[in-house]
MIMAR-784229 format. One record per residue: z, x, y of N, C-alpha, C in turn; residue in one letter. Coordinates in steps of 0.2 Angstrom, whole numbers, padded with zeros to 4 digits, always signed. Layout:
BEGIN
ZXYZXYZXYA...
END
This chain:
BEGIN
+1068+0795-0215+1072+0801-0215+1065+0807-0219M+1065+0812-0217+1061+0817-0219+1065+0823-0224K+1066+0823-0228+1069+0827-0233+1064+0832-0237V+1062+0835-0240+1058+0840-0242+1061+0842-0250H+1058+0840-0255+1059+0838-0263+1055+0844-0265H+1060+0847-0271+1055+0850-0276+1053+0848-0281R+1049+0850-0284+1047+0846-0290+1051+0849-0297L+1053+0845-0302+1058+0846-0306+1060+0852-0307F+1055+0857-0309+1056+0863-0311+1060+0867-0305L+1055+0866-0299+1061+0869-0295+1067+0868-0293G+1069+0863-0294+1076+0857-0295+1081+0860-0299L+1077+0862-0307+1080+0864-0312+1083+0873-0311L+1078+0877-0306+1080+0883-0303+1087+0884-0300L+1086+0880-0294+1092+0879-0290+1098+0878-0294V+1096+0873-0298+1104+0872-0299+1107+0876-0307F+1101+0877-0310+1103+0881-0314+1102+0887-0316G+1096+0891-0318+1094+0897-0318+1096+0901-0312L+1093+0899-0306+1094+0903-0300+1100+0905-0299A+1107+0902-0302+1114+0902-0301+1115+0906-0307G+1112+0907-0311+1114+0912-0316+1111+0918-0316C+1107+0920-0310+1104+0927-0311+1096+0926-0310G+1093+0921-0312+1086+0922-0312+1082+0923-0307S+1076+0927-0308+1071+0929-0302+1067+0924-0302N+1065+0919-0304+1062+0914-0304+1062+0913-0296E+1057+0911-0292+1057+0909-0285+1057+0901-0284I+1061+0901-0278+1061+0894-0276+1059+0895-0269V+1055+0890-0268+1050+0891-0260+1050+0885-0256T+1050+0888-0250+1048+0881-0244+1042+0883-0242N+1039+0889-0243+1033+0890-0239+1027+0885-0239V+1025+0882-0235+1020+0878-0235+1022+0871-0233G+1030+0869-0234+1031+0862-0233+1034+0861-0226E+1035+0867-0223+1038+0864-0215+1033+0863-0211L+1035+0861-0206+1029+0859-0199+1030+0861-0194D+1037+0865-0194+1042+0868-0187+1040+0864-0182F+1044+0856-0183+1043+0852-0178+1050+0850-0173E+1057+0855-0175+1062+0854-0174+1063+0861-0167Q+1064+0859-0163+1066+0865-0157+1073+0869-0159P+1071+0877-0159+1078+0878-0162+1084+0879-0158L+1087+0876-0161+1095+0876-0157+1098+0881-0155K+1100+0884-0149+1103+0889-0149+1110+0887-0146I+1116+0890-0150+1121+0888-0148+1124+0889-0140P+1129+0885-0139+1132+0886-0132+1137+0892-0131E+1134+0896-0126+1138+0900-0123+1144+0899-0120L+1148+0899-0122+1156+0898-0121+1160+0899-0115L+1159+0895-0109+1163+0900-0103+1170+0900-0105E+1174+0905-0104+1181+0905-0103+1183+0903-0097P+1191+0901-0097+1196+0902-0092+1198+0908-0092E+1198+0909-0083+1202+0915-0083+1207+0914-0080I+1214+0917-0084+1219+0917-0083+1222+0921-0078L+1229+0919-0075+1231+0923-0068+1230+0930-0070E+1232+0934-0076+1232+0941-0077+1224+0944-0080D+1219+0940-0078+1212+0942-0080+1211+0940-0088G+1216+0938-0092+1214+0936-0099+1208+0932-0099T+1203+0932-0104+1198+0926-0105+1200+0922-0109K+1203+0914-0108+1205+0910-0112+1200+0906-0114H+1199+0904-0121+1195+0900-0125+1197+0896-0129F+1194+0887-0129+1196+0884-0136+1191+0885-0139T+1193+0883-0146+1190+0880-0151+1192+0876-0155L+1190+0871-0156+1192+0865-0159+1189+0863-0164T+1192+0864-0172+1188+0863-0177+1189+0854-0177M+1183+0852-0181+1182+0843-0183+1177+0840-0186G+1179+0835-0188+1174+0833-0194+1168+0831-0187P+1161+0827-0189+1156+0826-0186+1151+0821-0190G+1146+0822-0187+1139+0820-0191+1136+0821-0186T+1128+0826-0191+1122+0829-0187+1117+0827-0190T+1112+0827-0185+1105+0825-0187+1101+0830-0188E+1101+0833-0197+1097+0838-0197+1089+0837-0198F+1090+0831-0200+1082+0827-0202+1081+0820-0198F+1075+0819-0194+1074+0813-0189+1077+0807-0192P+1082+0804-0189+1084+0797-0192+1091+0798-0196G+1094+0803-0198+1098+0804-0204+1103+0808-0201T+1110+0804-0202+1114+0807-0200+1119+0811-0205N+1120+0816-0206+1123+0821-0211+1132+0822-0210T+1137+0819-0214+1143+0822-0213+1145+0830-0212D+1146+0832-0209+1148+0838-0207+1153+0841-0204T+1156+0848-0203+1162+0850-0198+1158+0855-0193W+1162+0854-0188+1158+0859-0184+1165+0862-0178G+1164+0867-0173+1169+0870-0170+1167+0868-0161I+1168+0863-0158+1166+0861-0152+1161+0857-0153N+1159+0853-0158+1154+0851-0159+1154+0847-0167G+1147+0845-0169+1149+0842-0175+1145+0847-0181S+1142+0853-0179+1141+0858-0185+1140+0866-0181Y+1143+0870-0182+1144+0877-0181+1148+0875-0175L+1148+0880-0171+1151+0884-0166+1147+0886-0160G+1151+0887-0154+1147+0891-0148+1149+0897-0149P+1144+0900-0144+1145+0908-0146+1150+0912-0140T+1156+0915-0142+1159+0919-0138+1156+0926-0137V+1157+0926-0130+1153+0933-0129+1158+0936-0122R+1161+0942-0125+1164+0947-0121+1162+0956-0120V+1165+0959-0117+1165+0965-0115+1170+0970-0118S+1169+0975-0119+1174+0979-0122+1179+0980-0116R+1185+0981-0119+1191+0981-0113+1195+0974-0110G+1192+0967-0112+1193+0961-0110+1200+0960-0115D+1203+0956-0111+1210+0952-0114+1207+0946-0116Q+1208+0943-0123+1206+0938-0123+1212+0934-0127V+1212+0927-0126+1215+0922-0128+1211+0917-0130S+1214+0913-0136+1212+0908-0140+1216+0902-0142F+1213+0895-0139+1218+0890-0141+1213+0889-0148D+1214+0888-0155+1211+0887-0160+1215+0881-0163V+1210+0874-0161+1214+0869-0162+1211+0865-0170V+1214+0862-0175+1214+0862-0180+1212+0852-0180N+1207+0850-0179+1207+0843-0182+1203+0841-0185N+1203+0845-0192+1200+0842-0197+1202+0837-0203L+1210+0837-0202+1215+0831-0206+1216+0836-0212G+1214+0843-0213+1218+0847-0218+1218+0854-0215E+1222+0859-0219+1223+0866-0218+1217+0870-0218V+1216+0874-0213+1211+0879-0212+1214+0887-0209S+1209+0890-0207+1210+0896-0203+1205+0898-0198T+1204+0903-0195+1199+0905-0192+1201+0913-0191L+1195+0916-0195+1195+0924-0196+1189+0927-0192H+1191+0932-0188+1186+0935-0182+1183+0941-0187W+1178+0938-0191+1175+0943-0194+1172+0950-0192H+1174+0956-0193+1170+0960-0189+1176+0964-0184G+1182+0961-0183+1187+0963-0175+1191+0968-0177M+1192+0971-0173+1196+0977-0174+1202+0973-0170L+1208+0972-0172+1214+0968-0169+1222+0968-0171L+1226+0966-0168+1233+0967-0173+1232+0962-0181P+1235+0963-0185+1234+0959-0190+1235+0952-0191P+1240+0952-0188+1243+0944-0186+1239+0941-0183E+1235+0944-0179+1229+0941-0175+1223+0939-0180M+1222+0942-0185+1216+0941-0189+1212+0935-0192D+1218+0930-0193+1214+0923-0194+1213+0925-0202G+1216+0928-0207+1214+0928-0214+1220+0922-0217G+1221+0922-0223+1224+0919-0226+1230+0918-0225P+1234+0922-0222+1240+0921-0220+1242+0918-0213H+1237+0918-0209+1238+0915-0204+1234+0907-0204Q+1237+0902-0208+1235+0896-0209+1236+0892-0204M+1233+0887-0201+1233+0882-0197+1233+0875-0200I+1239+0872-0200+1240+0865-0202+1237+0861-0199E+1235+0855-0203+1231+0848-0199+1236+0846-0192A+1230+0848-0187+1234+0844-0181+1236+0850-0176G+1238+0858-0178+1240+0861-0175+1235+0866-0172E+1239+0869-0168+1234+0873-0163+1236+0882-0165T+1232+0887-0167+1235+0893-0168+1231+0897-0161W+1237+0902-0159+1237+0904-0152+1236+0912-0152K+1229+0915-0155+1229+0922-0156+1227+0926-0148P+1230+0931-0148+1227+0934-0142+1225+0943-0143H+1221+0946-0140+1221+0954-0142+1216+0957-0138W+1216+0963-0136+1211+0967-0132+1207+0970-0135T+1199+0968-0133+1194+0970-0136+1193+0977-0134I+1193+0981-0142+1193+0986-0141+1190+0992-0145D+1183+0988-0147+1179+0993-0152+1171+0992-0147Q+1168+0995-0150+1160+0995-0147+1158+0990-0148P+1153+0989-0144+1148+0984-0143+1146+0981-0151A+1144+0977-0153+1143+0973-0159+1142+0964-0161A+1138+0963-0164+1138+0955-0166+1143+0955-0171T+1148+0951-0171+1153+0949-0175+1153+0940-0175T+1157+0937-0180+1157+0931-0180+1163+0930-0182W+1166+0921-0183+1171+0919-0186+1169+0913-0189F+1174+0912-0194+1173+0907-0200+1180+0906-0202H+1181+0901-0206+1187+0901-0211+1189+0905-0217P+1195+0908-0216+1197+0911-0222+1202+0909-0226H+1201+0902-0228+1207+0899-0231+1206+0900-0240L+1211+0906-0242+1211+0908-0249+1210+0902-0254H+1206+0900-0257+1203+0897-0263+1197+0892-0261G+1198+0891-0252+1193+0884-0251+1188+0888-0246N+1188+0894-0245+1183+0898-0241+1177+0894-0240T+1174+0894-0247+1165+0892-0247+1164+0886-0246A+1169+0881-0246+1167+0874-0244+1169+0873-0236Q+1173+0875-0234+1174+0876-0227+1168+0880-0223H+1165+0884-0224+1160+0888-0220+1153+0882-0222V+1153+0881-0229+1149+0878-0232+1147+0871-0227Y+1153+0867-0224+1152+0862-0221+1150+0863-0213R+1150+0869-0211+1148+0870-0206+1153+0875-0201G+1157+0875-0203+1163+0880-0198+1162+0887-0198L+1157+0889-0193+1156+0897-0192+1153+0896-0184A+1153+0903-0182+1151+0904-0176+1148+0911-0173G+1146+0914-0168+1145+0921-0166+1149+0924-0163M+1152+0929-0162+1156+0932-0157+1151+0939-0156F+1151+0939-0148+1146+0944-0147+1150+0949-0142I+1151+0956-0143+1153+0961-0140+1148+0965-0136I+1150+0966-0130+1146+0971-0125+1149+0977-0123D+1145+0981-0122+1148+0986-0118+1142+0990-0114D+1143+0997-0112+1137+1000-0109+1131+1001-0112E+1132+1002-0118+1127+1004-0122+1122+0998-0123D+1126+0992-0125+1121+0986-0126+1117+0982-0120S+1121+0984-0114+1116+0981-0109+1110+0986-0108E+1108+0991-0111+1101+0993-0110+1097+0991-0114K+1099+0985-0119+1095+0982-0121+1093+0974-0121L+1087+0971-0121+1087+0965-0119+1095+0960-0120P+1095+0957-0116+1103+0953-0116+1104+0947-0112S+1098+0944-0111+1098+0936-0107+1099+0931-0112E+1105+0930-0113+1107+0926-0117+1102+0919-0120Y+1100+0917-0126+1095+0911-0126+1087+0913-0124G+1088+0918-0119+1081+0921-0118+1077+0927-0121V+1080+0931-0119+1076+0937-0123+1084+0941-0130D+1089+0937-0130+1095+0940-0134+1098+0933-0138D+1093+0931-0143+1095+0926-0147+1098+0925-0153I+1102+0920-0154+1106+0923-0160+1102+0919-0167P+1103+0920-0172+1100+0916-0177+1104+0917-0183L+1107+0911-0184+1113+0911-0191+1109+0907-0196I+1108+0911-0202+1104+0908-0206+1109+0905-0211V+1107+0900-0215+1112+0896-0220+1106+0892-0225Q+1108+0892-0232+1103+0888-0236+1109+0883-0237D+1105+0877-0239+1110+0872-0242+1106+0867-0249K+1109+0862-0249+1109+0857-0253+1110+0851-0252L+1106+0846-0252+1106+0839-0248+1103+0835-0255F+1107+0830-0255+1107+0823-0260+1101+0821-0257T+1099+0815-0260+1091+0810-0258+1093+0806-0253S+1099+0806-0252+1101+0803-0243+1104+0807-0236D+1101+0812-0238+1102+0818-0232+1109+0820-0233G+1113+0820-0236+1123+0821-0235+1120+0828-0239Q+1125+0833-0235+1127+0840-0239+1129+0839-0245L+1125+0842-0251+1129+0843-0258+1131+0849-0260E+1137+0848-0264+1141+0855-0266+1139+0857-0273W+1137+0861-0274+1134+0864-0280+1136+0872-0281D+1142+0873-0285+1143+0881-0286+1143+0881-0293D+1141+0879-0297+1142+0881-0305+1139+0887-0306D+1134+0890-0302+1129+0895-0305+1135+0902-0303G+1133+0908-0306+1137+0914-0306+1140+0917-0300S+1135+0915-0296+1135+0918-0289+1140+0912-0285Y+1138+0906-0286+1140+0902-0282+1133+0897-0280G+1134+0893-0275+1128+0889-0271+1123+0893-0269L+1117+0890-0271+1111+0892-0267+1106+0887-0268L+1107+0885-0260+1102+0879-0259+1094+0882-0257G+1091+0876-0258+1083+0876-0257+1081+0873-0251D+1086+0872-0245+1083+0870-0239+1087+0876-0235E+1084+0878-0228+1086+0881-0224+1087+0880-0217I+1093+0881-0215+1096+0878-0207+1096+0888-0205L+1094+0888-0198+1095+0892-0193+1097+0889-0187V+1103+0890-0185+1107+0888-0181+1109+0881-0180N+1109+0879-0187+1110+0872-0188+1103+0868-0187G+1097+0871-0187+1092+0868-0188+1086+0869-0192T+1084+0862-0195+1079+0863-0200+1073+0863-0196H+1067+0866-0202+1062+0864-0198+1060+0867-0191D+1062+0874-0191+1063+0876-0183+1057+0880-0181P+1056+0878-0174+1052+0883-0170+1056+0885-0165Y+1053+0892-0160+1055+0893-0155+1049+0897-0151L+1050+0894-0145+1044+0898-0140+1049+0905-0136E+1046+0909-0135+1048+0916-0132+1044+0917-0126V+1048+0920-0122+1045+0919-0114+1046+0928-0111T+1048+0933-0117+1048+0939-0115+1043+0943-0119A+1040+0949-0119+1038+0952-0123+1043+0956-0127N+1049+0957-0126+1053+0961-0131+1058+0957-0131Q+1061+0954-0139+1065+0949-0138+1072+0952-0144V+1077+0951-0143+1082+0954-0148+1085+0949-0151R+1085+0947-0159+1087+0944-0162+1094+0947-0164F+1100+0941-0165+1105+0943-0169+1105+0941-0175R+1103+0943-0180+1105+0941-0188+1109+0941-0191L+1111+0934-0193+1118+0933-0196+1116+0930-0203L+1118+0934-0207+1118+0928-0215+1125+0925-0215N+1124+0919-0214+1130+0916-0214+1131+0911-0222G+1126+0913-0226+1127+0907-0232+1133+0909-0237S+1134+0905-0240+1138+0907-0246+1136+0912-0251N+1131+0913-0253+1130+0917-0259+1122+0920-0256A+1119+0918-0255+1113+0919-0254+1109+0925-0249R+1105+0929-0252+1103+0936-0249+1096+0934-0245A+1095+0936-0239+1088+0936-0235+1085+0943-0235Y+1079+0942-0238+1074+0949-0234+1071+0947-0229N+1073+0949-0223+1069+0947-0217+1063+0950-0216F+1058+0947-0213+1052+0951-0211+1047+0942-0208G+1041+0947-0206+1035+0941-0202+1030+0941-0208F+1026+0937-0206+1022+0934-0210+1016+0937-0209T+1014+0939-0203+1008+0944-0198+1010+0951-0200D+1016+0953-0205+1017+0961-0204+1020+0965-0201G+1020+0961-0194+1023+0965-0189+1028+0969-0189R+1029+0975-0187+1035+0980-0187+1041+0977-0183S+1047+0978-0182+1053+0977-0178+1056+0984-0177F+1059+0984-0172+1064+0989-0171+1073+0988-0173Q+1076+0990-0179+1083+0988-0180+1087+0992-0174V+1090+0989-0171+1095+0994-0165+1102+0992-0168V+1105+0989-0171+1112+0988-0173+1112+0984-0181G+1119+0986-0184+1122+0985-0190+1127+0980-0188N+1131+0978-0194+1136+0974-0194+1142+0976-0186D+1143+0982-0186+1149+0983-0182+1147+0989-0177A+1140+0988-0175+1139+0991-0168+1130+0994-0169G+1129+0996-0163+1122+0998-0161+1121+1006-0166L+1117+1006-0169+1113+1013-0171+1113+1016-0167L+1113+1023-0169+1112+1029-0163+1105+1029-0161N+1100+1028-0164+1093+1028-0164+1090+1022-0168E+1085+1020-0164+1081+1013-0168+1077+1016-0174P+1077+1012-0178+1073+1013-0185+1070+1006-0185V+1061+1009-0186+1055+1004-0187+1056+1002-0193T+1055+0995-0195+1054+0991-0201+1048+0985-0201L+1048+0983-0207+1045+0977-0207+1049+0973-0212D+1054+0976-0215+1060+0971-0220+1065+0973-0218R+1070+0968-0219+1077+0970-0219+1081+0966-0223I+1084+0969-0227+1088+0963-0233+1096+0962-0230M+1096+0959-0230+1105+0954-0228+1110+0951-0232L+1114+0953-0234+1120+0948-0240+1124+0944-0237S+1128+0939-0240+1132+0936-0236+1136+0940-0231P+1137+0938-0224+1143+0941-0220+1139+0947-0217G+1132+0949-0217+1130+0956-0214+1126+0955-0209E+1126+0956-0204+1123+0956-0197+1118+0961-0196R+1113+0961-0193+1107+0967-0189+1105+0962-0184A+1105+0968-0179+1102+0967-0173+1093+0969-0172E+1090+0964-0172+1084+0968-0171+1079+0967-0165I+1075+0970-0161+1070+0968-0158+1063+0969-0158V+1059+0962-0155+1052+0962-0159+1048+0963-0153V+1042+0964-0153+1037+0964-0148+1033+0958-0151Q+1032+0956-0142+1027+0951-0143+1020+0950-0139F+1015+0951-0141+1011+0949-0135+1008+0940-0132E+1007+0941-0127+1004+0933-0125+1001+0929-0130P+1002+0923-0132+1001+0918-0136+1000+0920-0144G+1006+0926-0144+1008+0928-0152+1009+0921-0156D+1008+0920-0162+1012+0914-0166+1014+0919-0173E+1020+0919-0176+1021+0921-0181+1027+0918-0185T+1028+0918-0193+1033+0916-0194+1038+0919-0196I+1046+0919-0196+1051+0924-0198+1051+0919-0205L+1051+0924-0211+1051+0924-0219+1058+0926-0221R+1060+0924-0226+1063+0930-0231+1060+0928-0237S+1058+0936-0238+1055+0937-0246+1059+0937-0252Y+1057+0935-0256+1059+0936-0263+1061+0943-0265S+1067+0945-0268+1069+0953-0270+1071+0952-0276G+1074+0957-0279+1075+0957-0285+1081+0957-0288T+1086+0955-0283+1093+0954-0285+1091+0946-0288A+1097+0943-0291+1098+0935-0292+1098+0931-0286G+1104+0935-0281+1103+0932-0274+1098+0932-0271I+1093+0936-0272+1088+0936-0268+1082+0931-0270E+1083+0929-0277+1079+0925-0279+1077+0918-0277S+1071+0917-0270+1069+0914-0266+1064+0917-0261G+1061+0912-0256+1054+0914-0254+1055+0908-0248E+1058+0911-0241+1059+0904-0237+1056+0904-0230F+1051+0902-0227+1048+0901-0220+1057+0899-0216D+1057+0904-0212+1066+0901-0209+1063+0900-0201L+1058+0902-0197+1056+0900-0191+1051+0902-0187L+1047+0897-0186+1040+0898-0182+1042+0902-0175K+1039+0906-0172+1040+0909-0166+1033+0910-0162I+1034+0907-0156+1027+0907-0152+1029+0910-0145I+1024+0912-0144+1025+0918-0136+1021+0913-0133A+1023+0914-0125+1021+0910-0121+1013+0915-0119A+1010+0910-0114+1003+0915-0113+1005+0919-0106D+1011+0919-0105+1014+0925-0098+1020+0926-0102E+1020+0933-0102+1028+0936-0105+1032+0940-0099L+1038+0940-0098+1041+0944-0095+1042+0952-0098T+1039+0957-0094+1039+0964-0096+1047+0967-0096E+1048+0970-0101+1055+0974-0100+1053+0981-0103S+1058+0984-0100+1058+0992-0103+1057+0993-0109E+1054+0998-0114+1054+1000-0118+1062+1002-0121P+1063+1000-0127+1070+1003-0131+1071+1010-0132I+1077+1010-0128+1078+1020-0127+1078+1023-0137S+1077+1028-0136+1078+1032-0143+1085+1034-0143G+1088+1032-0139+1097+1035-0139+1100+1027-0137E+1103+1026-0142+1106+1018-0143+1114+1018-0143L+1117+1020-0145+1124+1019-0146+1126+1027-0144S+1130+1028-0139+1135+1034-0137+1141+1037-0142S+1143+1032-0147+1148+1031-0151+1145+1037-0157V+1149+1041-0159+1147+1047-0163+1148+1043-0171P+1143+1046-0175+1143+1042-0183+1151+1044-0186P+1153+1040-0190+1159+1041-0192+1157+1046-0198I+1163+1052-0197+1162+1059-0202+1168+1059-0206E+1167+1061-0212+1171+1062-0217+1176+1068-0215V+1181+1066-0215+1187+1071-0215+1187+1075-0220P+1190+1082-0220+1189+1086-0224+1195+1085-0231E+1201+1081-0230+1206+1081-0233+1206+1072-0233D+1201+1069-0233+1201+1062-0234+1202+1058-0240A+1208+1055-0240+1211+1052-0245+1204+1047-0249K+1203+1047-0256+1199+1044-0259+1202+1039-0263I+1199+1030-0263+1201+1026-0266+1196+1025-0271R+1198+1020-0278+1193+1017-0280+1195+1010-0281Q+1188+1007-0283+1188+1000-0283+1183+0998-0290F+1184+0994-0294+1182+0992-0298+1180+0984-0297N+1174+0981-0298+1172+0973-0296+1168+0972-0304L+1173+0968-0307+1170+0966-0313+1166+0959-0314T+1165+0957-0321+1163+0952-0323+1167+0944-0320M+1174+0947-0320+1178+0942-0320+1180+0940-0311E+1175+0941-0308+1178+0942-0302+1184+0944-0301N+1185+0949-0302+1193+0952-0299+1192+0960-0296D+1196+0962-0295+1196+0969-0291+1200+0975-0294I+1199+0979-0298+1204+0982-0301+1208+0980-0307N+1206+0974-0312+1209+0970-0315+1213+0965-0311G+1213+0965-0306+1219+0960-0304+1216+0956-0299K+1218+0948-0300+1216+0943-0296+1219+0944-0289K+1216+0940-0284+1220+0939-0276+1227+0937-0278M+1231+0940-0274+1239+0935-0276+1242+0937-0268D+1242+0931-0266+1244+0933-0257+1253+0936-0257M+1255+0936-0262+1261+0940-0261+1261+0948-0262K+1256+0950-0266+1257+0958-0268+1250+0962-0264R+1255+0966-0262+1251+0972-0257+1248+0977-0262I+1241+0977-0263+1238+0981-0268+1237+0989-0265D+1234+0990-0258+1234+0996-0254+1240+0996-0248E+1242+1002-0248+1245+1004-0241+1240+1010-0239V+1238+1009-0231+1233+1012-0229+1237+1014-0221V+1238+1022-0219+1240+1023-0213+1234+1022-0207A+1237+1018-0202+1234+1016-0197+1231+1022-0194A+1223+1021-0191+1220+1025-0187+1217+1031-0191G+1218+1031-0198+1214+1036-0201+1208+1035-0204T+1205+1040-0208+1197+1038-0212+1198+1040-0218T+1196+1036-0223+1197+1037-0230+1190+1036-0232E+1189+1038-0240+1184+1036-0242+1184+1032-0249I+1181+1025-0249+1183+1022-0254+1176+1023-0257W+1176+1020-0264+1171+1021-0269+1171+1015-0273E+1167+1011-0272+1167+1005-0274+1160+1005-0281I+1165+1001-0285+1158+1002-0294+1157+0996-0295H+1152+0992-0296+1149+0987-0298+1149+0985-0305N+1152+0982-0311+1153+0981-0316+1150+0974-0319F+1149+0971-0313+1149+0964-0312+1140+0964-0310G+1139+0956-0309+1131+0954-0305+1132+0957-0297P+1127+0955-0294+1127+0956-0287+1134+0955-0284E+1137+0959-0281+1143+0957-0275+1140+0961-0268H+1146+0959-0264+1146+0964-0260+1153+0965-0259N+1154+0969-0252+1159+0970-0251+1162+0971-0243F+1167+0969-0241+1169+0966-0233+1177+0970-0232H+1177+0974-0228+1185+0977-0227+1186+0974-0219I+1191+0970-0219+1195+0969-0214+1198+0975-0208H+1194+0975-0201+1200+0977-0197+1197+0985-0198N+1192+0986-0200+1189+0993-0201+1181+0993-0199A+1178+1000-0199+1172+0999-0199+1170+1006-0204A+1164+1006-0205+1162+1012-0210+1155+1013-0211F+1155+1018-0212+1148+1021-0214+1146+1023-0223R+1140+1020-0224+1138+1019-0230+1136+1026-0232V+1139+1032-0238+1137+1038-0239+1133+1037-0244L+1132+1034-0250+1130+1034-0255+1128+1027-0258E+1122+1025-0262+1122+1019-0266+1118+1021-0272V+1120+1019-0277+1118+1020-0283+1117+1028-0284A+1121+1031-0280+1120+1040-0282+1116+1043-0278G+1112+1039-0272+1107+1042-0269+1109+1041-0261G+1105+1042-0256+1106+1042-0250+1105+1032-0248E+1108+1031-0243+1107+1026-0242+1100+1026-0235P+1097+1018-0237+1093+1018-0231+1093+1019-0225K+1091+1023-0221+1091+1024-0213+1094+1019-0210E+1092+1012-0210+1095+1008-0207+1102+1007-0207Y+1104+1007-0214+1111+1006-0218+1118+1012-0214E+1114+1017-0212+1118+1023-0210+1123+1019-0204R+1122+1015-0200+1127+1015-0195+1132+1012-0195G+1138+1009-0191+1143+1007-0191+1141+0998-0195R+1146+0998-0200+1146+0993-0205+1153+0990-0205K+1153+0983-0208+1158+0981-0211+1157+0977-0218D+1153+0977-0219+1150+0972-0228+1144+0977-0230T+1146+0978-0236+1139+0982-0239+1137+0978-0246V+1131+0978-0246+1129+0975-0253+1129+0979-0257F+1131+0978-0265+1132+0981-0269+1129+0980-0274I+1122+0983-0277+1117+0980-0283+1123+0979-0290P+1119+0975-0294+1122+0975-0300+1122+0983-0305H+1129+0985-0307+1130+0990-0312+1130+0997-0306G+1128+0995-0299+1129+1002-0294+1135+1003-0292A+1136+1009-0287+1142+1012-0285+1140+1014-0279S+1144+1013-0273+1143+1014-0267+1149+1017-0264V+1147+1024-0260+1153+1026-0257+1152+1027-0249K+1158+1023-0246+1158+1023-0238+1163+1026-0236I+1163+1028-0231+1169+1034-0226+1171+1028-0221V+1178+1026-0222+1181+1020-0218+1184+1022-0213V+1183+1020-0207+1187+1021-0200+1192+1015-0198E+1198+1016-0199+1203+1011-0199+1207+1010-0193F+1208+1003-0191+1209+1004-0183+1216+1005-0182A+1221+1008-0177+1224+1011-0177+1232+1005-0177D+1230+0999-0177+1238+0992-0178+1240+0994-0183Y+1246+0992-0182+1250+0993-0187+1255+0988-0188T+1257+0986-0194+1260+0979-0197+1264+0980-0205D+1271+0978-0205+1271+0978-0211+1272+0973-0213M+1269+0966-0210+1273+0961-0213+1266+0957-0214E+1261+0957-0212+1254+0954-0211+1248+0957-0213F+1247+0955-0220+1242+0962-0224+1235+0959-0221P+1229+0963-0222+1222+0962-0221+1218+0963-0227L+1212+0960-0228+1210+0958-0235+1204+0963-0237M+1202+0965-0241+1194+0967-0243+1192+0963-0249Y+1187+0961-0248+1185+0957-0254+1176+0957-0254H+1173+0954-0259+1169+0951-0261+1166+0945-0255C+1159+0945-0251+1159+0940-0248+1153+0934-0250H+1152+0936-0256+1150+0929-0260+1155+0924-0260L+1156+0919-0257+1164+0915-0256+1165+0914-0260L+1161+0911-0267+1164+0908-0274+1168+0914-0278K+1165+0920-0276+1169+0925-0279+1173+0927-0275H+1173+0928-0269+1181+0927-0264+1186+0922-0266E+1183+0918-0266+1189+0911-0268+1193+0911-0276D+1188+0914-0279+1191+0916-0285+1193+0920-0289G+1194+0925-0283+1202+0931-0284+1198+0937-0282G+1192+0938-0280+1188+0943-0279+1192+0947-0273M+1199+0948-0271+1200+0949-0265+1206+0953-0267M+1208+0957-0262+1213+0963-0261+1217+0961-0255G+1224+0965-0254+1227+0964-0248+1230+0972-0247Q+1229+0976-0241+1231+0981-0239+1235+0981-0233F+1240+0984-0230+1245+0985-0224+1243+0991-0220L+1241+0990-0215+1240+0995-0210+1246+0997-0208L+1250+1004-0209+1256+1008-0206+1256+1013-0203V+1262+1013-0198+1262+1021-0196+1262+1027-0199E+1257+1031-0197+1257+1036-0202+1263+1040-0203P+1264+1040-0211+1271+1045-0214+1276+1039-0215G+1275+1033-0214+1278+1027-0217+1275+1023-0223T+1269+1025-0227+1268+1023-0233+1272+1020-0238E+1278+1026-0239+1281+1025-0245+1287+1019-0241E+1287+1017-0235+1293+1012-0234+1288+1005-0235E+1283+1004-0236+1279+0998-0234+1282+0995-0241A+1281+0987-0240+1283+0982-0246+1276+0982-0250P+1276+0981-0256+1272+0981-0261+1272+0974-0263L+1277+0969-0263+1277+0962-0262+1280+0959-0256E+1277+0954-0255+1279+0950-0247+1283+0943-0249L+1289+0947-0244+1292+0938-0244+1290+0934-0241D+1287+0928-0244+1285+0922-0241+1283+0917-0247I+1283+0911-0245+1282+0905-0249+1274+0906-0247E+1272+0903-0254+1264+0902-0252+1263+0895-0256V+1259+0891-0252+1256+0884-0255+1249+0884-0256D+1249+0884-0264+1245+0882-0268+1240+0876-0267E+1242+0873-0265+1239+0864-0265+1233+0865-0262S+1232+0869-0257+1225+0869-0255+1218+0874-0258H+1222+0876-0265+1217+0881-0268+1214+0876-0275Q+1209+0878-0277+1206+0874-0281+1206+0877-0286H
END
C-alpha cells in the first residue's frame, strides 16, 4: 500500500494547530509521483419520458474504493463506490429524478445552486429514509452554471459528504456553448477534497478543530496522486471545492495565467485573467487554460492567510499532447445575462455570524422560520463575521458581491454567486436575487458551508412567499422533527 505520511510535526499540525486556525503549512509538495490517471465522473445519460422529461436515477450506497493501489477503502457513493456521476442538462429542460437511498440510514440530496420549487430543494426537510426513493422534478430555469449535489441532513451533512456523497450538475445555455464544451476532453470537472487516512488506508474522521476536518491528503474526482493528459489547446476546468472546511488557492506551478469565465451561479459577463483564485467550501469557478504542445504543469493550492487556507498541496499534474486540437479564442463577451442590480427600495437584512456557530444569536431550529422573503424580489443582505473564517450560502438565490470588508470585491468575484467567503472580523454586503417559486410550508436555508459549522447550528430558514403575503407566513412549522440522526 502506498500512503504518504507526514512527519510527527506535520501530523500535529493537521490534528491540532491547523484545526485551531494556525497558519503553519502542511504540504504534500514533492511527495506525489502523479501515477494515477484522473478519473472523469461518468456523464449520466437520462431516460427520455413521453412528455420529453429527462429522467435520471441516482442511487446512494456504500462501497469500497481503491484510492491507494492494493488497498480498499470503505466509502459511500452515488451510482458507484465514491462520488457520483455528472448530470448535464440545458436551460428549459424538464427533469425528474429517482433518488434511491441504499445507505442503511436516513440522508437527503440537495441541489446546491439550483433554482427550483422549495419542496424539491433536498434540504433537511426532504429526508429520504433508508430503503426509500425520493422523486423530485422541476424545470431548469436559470443561466448556465456549474452546480452540484450533496446530502443536507441537519446535524450529519459533514460526515455524509466526507464519505463520498457528491456530484456535479452542469447547466448549459446558448452562452456557455461558446466555450469549450466537450465533456472529458476540453471541458473537465475537478472536484477537490481533502482527507485523513488511517495507517491501513481507511477514511479517518477528526473534526475537533474549530473549522472541522482539515485533511493532509487530496483527492481530485476521487483520484489520489492524479495526472491528466490534455489534447486541446484550450481546456475549461470546472473547479469545485467539495471539502468540508479547507479552502484552496488554485494556481499553476509554472506561473501561467488563466481566464476565469464563471462563478458559482453563472458565467461572468467578460473573462478575467488571473494566476490565482481562492475557493472556500462549496464555491465553484470555471477557468479556461491555454496549453502548448508538450506542456507540463501542476495545478497547486498555495497557502493563504486564513486558517482554512493553511496548507500547500499539489493537486493534479497536467501533460499536453504533442499535437493539440485548436479552438477559437475566448470571446470578450460571455454571459448575456445582465448583472444583478440594486433596487432603490431594496430591503436590507443583517446577519451576525459568531464564535458560537450561530446566526443572529440563534442556532438552527427545524421548526423555526427566521426570515420571510417575497419571491422574485431583490434584497441587500449584510453578513458580519464576529467569529473565525466562515462562508455563507443561500438556497434558491443568486447574488452579486457588493463589498468585502468595506472595499470593492475582486473583479472575478462580481459575477453571479451563491456562496461567499467571509474573512475573520469582516463584513460582506451582497445583493440577492431570489427565485420566484413560492411555498408557505417548505423552508429554504442560508448557512455557513464549513460543514462542521453548518451541522453545529450555523444555519437559518426562510420562506419564499407571494409578494404581499409576508405577514401571513407562519413563523413556526407544524412538523415533527426526528433528532435521532443529529449529533
